[in-house]
Each structure stands twice: as structure tokens, then as C-alpha cells.
C-alpha positions in Angstrom: 22.8 47.1 12.6 25.0 48.7 10.5 27.4 45.7 10.0 24.4 43.8 8.6 22.8 46.9 6.4 27.0 47.2 5.0 27.7 43.0 4.7 23.8 42.9 2.9 25.3 46.7 0.8 28.4 44.9 0.7 26.5 41.0 -0.6 24.2 43.0 -3.9 27.4 44.7 -4.6 29.1 41.8 -5.0 26.4 40.1 -6.9 26.3 43.0 -9.5 30.0 42.2 -9.8 29.5 37.8 -10.9 26.3 39.2 -13.0 28.4 41.8 -14.9 31.3 39.9 -15.3 28.9 36.7 -16.0 27.4 38.2 -18.9 30.9 39.3 -20.2 32.1 35.8 -20.1 28.8 34.9 -21.8 29.3 37.4 -24.8 33.0 36.8 -25.5 31.7 32.9 -26.0 28.8 33.9 -28.3 31.6 35.9 -30.3 34.2 33.1 -30.3 30.9 30.9 -31.4 30.5 33.1 -34.7 33.9 34.5 -35.8 34.7 30.4 -35.7 31.0 29.9 -38.2 32.7 32.4 -40.2 35.3 31.5 -40.7 34.4 28.0 -41.7 31.8 30.3 -43.7 34.1 32.2 -45.6 36.6 28.4 -45.9 33.6 26.4 -47.9 33.5 30.1 -49.9 36.9 29.2 -51.0 36.8 26.0 -51.7 33.7 26.7 -54.1 34.7 29.2 -56.0 38.4 26.8 -56.7 36.2 24.1 -57.7 34.3 26.5 -60.1 37.3 27.9 -61.3 38.3 24.6 -61.9 35.6 23.4 -64.2 35.4 26.6 -65.9 39.9 25.9 -66.7 38.1 22.6 -67.9 36.4 23.4 -69.8 37.9 26.2 -71.3 40.7 23.6 -72.5 37.7 21.7 -73.1 36.8 24.5 -75.8 40.1 25.3 -77.3 40.8 21.5 -78.7 37.6 21.4 -80.0 38.2 24.2 -81.8 40.9 23.1 -83.5 39.5 20.3 -84.7 
């Protein structure tokens, strides 16, 4: 009877540890995906900033040339 109780207790503790490990792994995967998405968003923002900067420089150059004429 004591052995059965010990085995059941051990199994319960092992299951609890497994659940904790699974939860930690799931949380880590979620964070990894969030980080990946944040990097993509940041890269897109950089590209938009670069495009807008180029457009502003082109417009400034065109305005400057028109002012000379």
C-alpha cells in the first residue's frame, strides 16, 4: 500500500513537473514569435522612413531647381 501511494505521489509530481516544463516551453515560443514579429515591424518602419526621406530630398531638390529658374 505504501509503495502504491509512493508511486502515485511520484507520478503526480512528475506530471506537475512536465506540465511546468511544457508551459515554460510554450511561453518561450510565444515570446520568440512576438520578438520575430517586432523585428519585422521595425524593419518595415525603417523602410517607410527611408522612402519618405528620399521623397522629401527629391522634392527639396525639385523646389530648389524651380527657385533657380
